[in-house]
C-alpha positions in Angstrom: 0.0 0.0 0.0 2.9 2.4 0.9 4.4 1.8 -2.6 1.1 2.5 -4.3 0.5 5.6 -2.2 4.1 6.9 -3.0 3.6 6.3 -6.7 0.3 8.1 -6.7 1.8 11.0 -4.8 4.7 11.3 -7.2 2.4 11.3 -10.2 0.2 14.0 -8.7 3.3 16.1 -7.7 4.7 15.7 -11.3 1.4 16.8 -12.8 1.2 19.8 -10.5 4.8 20.8 -11.4 4.0 20.5 -15.1 0.9 22.6 -14.7 2.8 25.2 -12.6 5.5 25.4 -15.3 2.9 25.8 -18.0 1.2 28.5 -16.1 4.4 30.4 -15.6 5.3 30.1 -19.3 1.9 31.4 -20.3 2.3 34.4 -18.0 5.7 35.1 -19.4 4.5 34.9 -23.0 1.6 37.2 -22.3 -1.1 34.6 -22.9 -2.8 35.4 -19.6 -2.0 39.1 -19.4 -4.8 41.1 -17.9 -4.5 44.7 -19.1 -6.7 45.9 -16.3 -3.9 44.9 -13.9 -0.8 45.4 -16.1 -1.4 48.3 -18.4 1.5 50.2 -16.9 2.0 53.8 -15.8 0.0 56.7 -17.1 1.1 58.2 -20.4 0.2 61.4 -22.3 0.7 62.6 -25.8 4.2 63.6 -24.8 5.1 59.9 -24.5 4.6 59.4 -28.3 8.0 59.7 -30.1 7.5 60.1 -33.9 10.1 58.8 -36.3 12.6 61.5 -37.4 12.2 63.8 -40.4 15.3 62.1 -42.0 15.4 58.3 -42.1 18.4 56.3 -43.3 17.4 53.0 -45.0 19.1 50.4 -47.2 17.3 52.0 -50.2 18.5 55.5 -49.5 17.9 58.5 -47.3 14.2 59.4 -46.8 13.3 63.0 -46.0 10.0 64.4 -44.8 8.9 68.1 -44.8 6.8 69.7 -42.1 7.5 66.8 -39.8 5.8 64.1 -41.9 5.3 64.9 -45.6 7.6 62.8 -47.8 9.5 64.8 -50.4 8.8 63.9 -54.0 12.1 62.0 -54.3 11.5 60.2 -51.0 8.0 59.2 -52.0 9.3 57.6 -55.2 11.9 55.6 -53.3 9.3 54.5 -50.8 6.8 53.3 -53.4 9.6 51.6 -55.4 10.6 49.7 -52.3 7.0 48.8 -51.3 6.4 47.3 -54.8 9.8 45.5 -54.7 9.1 44.0 -51.3 5.6 42.9 -52.2 6.7 41.5 -55.5 9.6 39.6 -54.0 7.4 38.0 -51.3 4.7 37.2 -54.0 7.3 35.3 -56.0 7.9 33.1 -53.0 4.3 32.9 -51.8 2.9 31.9 -55.2 5.9 29.7 -56.3 3.9 26.5 -55.6 1.1 27.6 -57.9 3.6 28.7 -60.6 5.4 25.4 -60.3 2.4 23.3 -60.9 1.3 25.6 -63.7 4.7 25.3 -65.3 4.5 21.5 -65.3 1.0 21.4 -66.8 1.8 24.0 -69.5 5.1 22.2 -70.3 3.4 18.9 -70.8 1.0 20.4 -73.3 3.6 22.6 -75.0 6.7 20.4 -74.9 5.2 16.9 -75.0 2.3 17.6 -77.3 -0.6 16.6 -75.0 -3.9 17.4 -76.9 -6.4 16.7 -74.0 -6.4 15.7 -70.4 -6.7 12.1 -71.5 -3.1 12.0 -72.9 -0.5 10.5 -70.7 3.3 11.0 -70.7 5.5 8.1 -69.8 9.1 8.4 -68.8 9.5 4.9 -70.3 13.3 5.1 -70.5 13.6 7.0 -67.3 13.8 10.7 -66.7 16.8 12.5 -68.3 18.4 15.9 -67.5 16.7 17.3 -70.6 13.4 17.2 -68.6 13.9 19.6 -65.7 11.4 18.3 -63.2 12.4 19.4 -59.7 14.4 16.6 -58.1 12.8 14.0 -60.3 14.5 10.6 -60.2 15.8 8.2 -62.8 15.1 5.1 -60.8 11.4 4.7 -61.4 9.1 4.9 -64.4 6.9 7.9 -64.2 3.5 8.6 -65.9 2.0 12.1 -65.9 -1.5 13.5 -66.7 -2.5 17.2 -66.9 -6.2 17.6 -65.9 -8.3 20.7 -66.5 -11.7 20.7 -64.8 -12.7 24.0 -66.4 -12.3 22.4 -69.8 -13.7 18.9 -69.1 -15.8 19.3 -66.0 -15.9 16.4 -63.5 -13.0 14.1 -64.5 -12.3 10.5 -63.9 -8.9 8.9 -63.4 -9.0 5.1 -63.6 -6.0 3.6 -61.7 -5.0 0.0 -62.2 -4.2 -2.3 -59.2 -0.9 -1.7 -57.6 -0.3 1.7 -59.1 1.5 4.3 -57.0 0.7 8.0 -57.4 -0.6 11.3 -56.2 -2.9 14.1 -57.4 -2.2 17.8 -56.4 -4.4 20.8 -57.0 -3.5 24.0 -58.8 -1.8 25.4 -55.7 0.3 22.2 -55.4 -1.7 21.0 -52.4 -2.5 17.4 -51.7 -5.8 15.9 -53.0 -5.2 12.2 -52.8 -2.9 9.3 -53.3 -3.4 6.4 -55.6 -2.5 2.8 -54.8 -1.2 1.3 -51.5 -1.4 4.6 -49.6 -4.6 5.8 -51.3 -8.2 5.0 -50.6 -8.1 2.1 -53.1 -5.4 0.3 -51.0 -3.6 -0.9 -54.1 -6.8 -2.4 -55.6 -7.2 0.3 -58.2 -10.4 2.0 -59.0 -12.1 5.1 -60.4 -11.2 8.5 -58.9 -13.6 11.4 -59.6 -12.4 15.0 -59.4 -15.0 17.6 -59.1 -14.5 21.3 -60.1 -14.8 24.2 -57.6 -18.3 24.8 -56.3 -19.7 21.8 -58.2 -23.4 21.4 -57.4 -24.4 18.5 -59.7 -25.3 14.9 -58.9 -22.4 12.7 -57.8 -22.6 9.1 -59.1 -21.8 6.1 -56.9 -18.8 3.8 -57.4 -16.1 6.5 -57.3 -13.5 7.9 -54.9 -14.7 11.5 -55.0 -12.6 14.6 -54.4 -13.6 18.3 -54.6 -10.8 20.3 -56.1 -10.5 24.0 -55.0 -8.8 24.8 -58.3 -9.4 23.9 -62.0 -6.0 22.4 -62.9 -4.7 19.2 -61.4 -1.5 17.4 -61.9 -1.5 13.6 -61.5 1.7 11.7 -61.1 2.0 8.0 -61.2 5.0 5.8 -60.9 5.7 2.2 -61.8 8.5 -0.1 -60.8 9.8 -3.3 -62.4 6.4 -4.7 -63.3 5.7 -2.1 -65.9 8.9 -2.7 -67.9 10.7 0.0 -69.9 10.5 1.5 -73.4 7.5 0.4 -75.6 6.5 -2.1 -73.0 6.1 0.6 -70.3 4.2 2.9 -72.8 1.8 0.1 -73.7 1.4 -0.9 -70.0 0.2 2.6 -69.1 -1.9 3.2 -72.3 -3.9 0.0 -71.6 -4.4 0.5 -67.8 -4.3 4.2 -67.0 -7.3 6.2 -68.3 -8.3 9.8 -67.8 -11.5 11.2 -69.2 -14.5 13.5 -68.6 -17.3 12.0 -66.5 -19.8 13.2 -69.1 -18.2 11.5 -72.1 -16.7 8.3 -70.6 -13.4 6.9 -71.9 -12.1 8.6 -75.1 -9.3 8.2 -77.5 -6.0 9.1 -76.0 -2.2 8.9 -76.6 0.5 7.6 -74.4 3.8 9.2 -75.2 7.4 8.1 -74.4 8.6 11.5 -73.1 12.1 10.3 -72.0 14.7 12.6 -73.6 12.2 14.7 -75.5 13.2 17.8 -73.5 10.9 20.1 -71.5 11.1 23.2 -69.3 8.8 22.9 -66.3 10.4 25.5 -64.1 9.0 28.9 -63.2 11.1 31.7 -64.7 13.7 33.4 -62.5 13.2 36.9 -64.0 10.4 39.3 -64.5 8.5 37.0 -66.9 7.5 35.0 -63.8 4.9 37.6 -63.0 3.4 37.1 -66.5 3.1 33.4 -65.6 1.6 34.3 -62.2 -1.0 36.6 -63.9 -2.0 33.7 -66.1 -2.6 31.6 -63.0 -4.6 34.3 -61.2 -6.8 35.0 -64.3 -7.7 31.3 -64.8 -8.1 29.8 -61.3 -10.9 30.7 -58.9 -10.2 33.5 -56.5 -11.1 31.3 -53.6 -8.0 29.1 -54.3 -5.7 31.8 -52.7 -5.6 33.8 -49.5 -7.3 37.2 -49.8 -4.5 39.0 -48.1 -2.0 37.7 -50.7 -4.4 38.6 -53.6 -4.7 42.1 -52.1 -0.9 42.5 -52.3 -0.9 41.3 -55.9 -3.6 43.8 -56.8 -1.3 46.7 -55.7 1.2 45.3 -58.3 -1.3 45.3 -61.1 -2.2 41.5 -61.0 -5.9 41.2 -60.4 -8.5 38.8 -61.7 -10.6 40.2 -64.4 -8.2 43.1 -65.2 -5.5 43.4 -67.8 -1.9 43.0 -66.7 0.0 45.9 -68.3 3.2 46.7 -66.3 5.1 49.8 -67.4 8.8 49.9 -67.7 9.2 50.9 -64.1 7.2 47.8 -62.9 8.9 45.5 -65.4 12.2 46.5 -63.8 10.9 45.9 -60.3 9.4 42.5 -61.3 12.7 41.5 -62.7 14.6 42.4 -59.6 11.9 40.9 -57.4 12.2 37.5 -59.1 16.0 37.5 -58.7 15.6 38.5 -55.0 13.0 35.8 -54.5 15.4 33.3 -56.0 18.3 34.5 -53.8 16.1 34.1 -50.7 14.9 30.7 -51.8 18.5 29.5 -52.3 19.4 30.7 -48.9 16.5 28.9 -47.3 17.4 25.7 -49.2 21.1 25.6 -49.1 21.9 27.6 -45.9 18.9 26.9 -43.8 18.6 28.5 -40.4 15.8 26.1 -39.4 16.8 24.5 -36.0 15.1 21.2 -37.0 16.6 20.9 -40.5 19.1 18.1 -39.8 17.6 14.6 -39.6 20.4 13.4 -37.3 21.8 16.2 -35.1 25.5 15.3 -35.8 25.1 14.9 -39.6 24.6 17.2 -42.5 21.7 15.2 -44.0 18.7 17.6 -44.1 15.0 17.0 -44.2 13.1 18.0 -47.3 9.9 18.3 -45.3 10.9 19.9 -42.0 7.9 19.0 -39.9 4.9 17.9 -42.0 3.5 18.0 -45.5 0.8 20.6 -44.7 3.5 23.3 -44.0 1.7 24.3 -40.7 3.2 24.9 -37.3 1.5 26.0 -34.1 -1.5 27.2 -36.0 0.3 29.3 -38.6 1.7 28.7 -42.1 5.3 27.3 -42.0 6.4 29.6 -44.9 10.1 28.8 -44.9 9.4 25.1 -44.7 7.0 25.5 -47.7 9.7 27.3 -49.7 12.3 24.7 -48.7 10.2 22.0 -50.3 8.7 23.7 -53.3 11.8 25.4 -54.5 13.6 22.0 -54.7 10.8 19.4 -55.3 7.4 18.6 -56.6 4.4 16.5 -55.5 3.0 16.9 -52.0 1.7 13.8 -50.2 1.7 12.8 -46.5 3.2 9.5 -47.6 6.4 11.2 -48.6 7.1 11.6 -44.9 6.5 8.0 -43.9 6.2 7.1 -40.3 4.7 3.6 -41.0 7.4 1.0 -41.4 7.6 -0.4 -45.0 5.0 2.1 -46.3 5.5 5.3 -48.4 8.9 6.9 -49.0 11.3 9.3 -47.2 13.8 11.7 -48.7 16.9 13.3 -47.3 19.2 15.8 -49.1 22.8 16.8 -48.7 24.8 19.7 -50.2 27.7 19.8 -47.7 30.5 17.4 -46.6 31.3 16.4 -43.1 33.1 19.7 -42.5 30.2 21.8 -43.6 31.7 22.8 -47.0 29.5 22.8 -50.0 29.9 19.8 -52.4 31.8 20.9 -55.5 32.0 19.0 -58.8 35.7 19.5 -59.3 36.5 17.6 -56.0 36.3 14.0 -55.1 34.2 12.5 -52.3 33.3 9.2 -50.7 29.9 8.5 -49.1 29.9 5.3 -47.0 26.4 3.8 -46.7 26.2 1.6 -43.6 25.2 -2.0 -43.7 21.6 -3.2 -43.0 19.9 -0.4 -44.9 16.4 -0.1 -43.3 14.2 -0.2 -46.4 11.6 -2.6 -47.6 11.8 -2.0 -51.3 15.1 -0.3 -52.3 17.3 2.8 -51.8 18.9 5.2 -54.3 21.1 8.3 -54.1 21.0 10.8 -57.1 23.0 13.9 -57.9 21.3 17.2 -58.9 22.2 20.5 -60.3 21.8 23.1 -57.5 20.8 25.9 -60.0 17.9 24.0 -61.7 17.4 21.5 -58.8 17.0 18.9 -61.5 19.0 15.9 -62.6 22.6 16.7 -63.0 23.9 16.9 -66.6 26.7 14.4 -66.8 28.3 12.1 -69.4 28.4 9.4 -66.7 26.2 7.9 -64.1 24.3 10.1 -61.7 22.5 7.5 -59.5 23.7 4.6 -57.4 21.2 2.4 -55.6 20.4 -1.1 -54.5 18.6 -1.8 -57.8 21.9 -1.3 -59.6 23.6 -3.9 -57.4 26.6 -1.8 -56.4 29.7 -3.5 -54.9 29.3 -4.2 -51.2 32.1 -4.1 -48.7 32.8 -7.1 -46.5 31.0 -5.5 -43.5 27.9 -4.9 -45.7 28.4 -1.2 -46.2 28.5 0.4 -49.6 31.0 3.1 -50.7 29.8 5.6 -53.3 32.3 7.8 -55.0 31.7 11.3 -56.5 34.0 13.3 -58.8 35.6 13.1 -62.2 37.3 9.7 -62.2 36.1 6.5 -60.6 38.5 4.7 -58.3 39.8 1.5 -59.9 37.2 -1.3 -59.9 34.5 1.1 -58.5 32.6 2.0 -61.7 29.3 0.7 -60.5 29.6 2.7 -57.3 30.6 6.0 -59.0 28.7 9.2 -59.8 30.3 11.6 -62.2 29.9 15.3 -61.4 30.2 18.5 -63.4 33.6 20.1 -62.6 32.2 23.6 -63.5 29.6 23.7 -60.7 28.5 22.3 -57.3 26.0 19.5 -56.8 23.7 18.1 -54.1 22.1 14.7 -53.7 18.8 13.3 -52.6 18.9 10.0 -50.8 15.6 8.1 -51.3 14.3 5.4 -48.9 11.5 3.4 -50.6 9.5 1.7 -47.8 11.6 3.0 -44.9 11.8 0.6 -41.9 12.2 1.1 -38.1 15.9 1.8 -38.2 15.4 4.9 -40.3 12.2 6.0 -38.7 13.5 5.8 -35.1 17.0 7.0 -36.3 19.0 4.1 -34.8 20.5 3.6 -38.3 22.6 6.7 -39.2 23.9 7.7 -42.6 27.5 9.0 -42.8 28.4 12.4 -44.2 30.3 13.0 -47.4 34.1 12.7 -46.9 36.4 14.8 -49.1 39.1 12.7 -50.8 42.3 14.7 -50.8 
């Protein structure tokens, strides 16, 4: 009885201590501040201290007449800076929407899609000539570009076992297909409804209301689909996209490997022309009203022509470049305390906390930029916490000493034994400027599917640089000596050792 009493007492004491600490923290943060008790000492108009008549800024000296009226020259500087700041932030805030639009437009323009029913198949794997953000060359992709404004409610028929995801026009998650989707790998008919759809919804479908008109659907196949013509025919026979009203219609499946495509948002002033196209086409409700209000001050507003003068064109061009500079800093020099997957390693998360980019009730805007500037597709199953299900990705752009990876240097990456994956693993090199597959006249991916040479202890050494060590050709990635590079390490079906972090990946080692 004494032991039981002591245990109960300790539990109650612990709970009281936690409650007391929480109460103190809430008080310190001002969560429980009662202004009737803490408003402070009396003040009068004499306590107000206006800003000075001359203000030094990083965009020049600002002068005010009569205590507050900006001079003509200062007003110009101020409005130029207001427009530049708003445009720079808009570039980053709307980058996800521009990214999806860039993909959909590219597939129609560069691959020759005629309708939403057409499917592009990376039947001979993705090449560097198709600049999809951190796309891989280990799996066979199939893509569809859906437009609910053109076709109305649209059906996507998925065959059994297919993996994939559908994202809306703002690159937000709609659904997964396959093992992590509602069909649970059995396949089925997925029905996507346009914004504010009020018609009758038939039975027998997995139904999703899209807040935007355009949808990008990405599917992937593994060994069962084959390659080349076999893969094209596999998808053509099994994957169908069509308007609900018409039923299945004639479509083409195209081998898009090596065709060449530009899916990326521009990094100059023309990005705002792309953004205007998105705003004009998609429903206003797709975006935050505050963000749309800032765009309106820049001349981008639904239902109104976009006609920037030479001044605004210059500002847009500079804003895009500044947005890119900020995105690069967020990606490659992150100040995020939780960025490292293992505290003593330089392997970084691609999703910092979650795939909704939310934290403590607010938008996790830097985490959103971190993902969307380097990658495409949003799905909760890209951040797997269920052993053997989904996938997980880590990225590295630095060696063990914190120096950026450079293509004119040589490195070794030792992958420890007992890799905790159910399906397979792969490490792929990327161009840091395009965040797409690295252009190389050699191999850019090493993974378990390629059966690399294994050390006696079960570890695998992967080499990076210009020349493979003798006898290590299967374990070698050739880099571009004119630029840096980064890698993405993919875990397909991560297991407990990865999820609970008991298995630890080594850092890159510079070979001197």
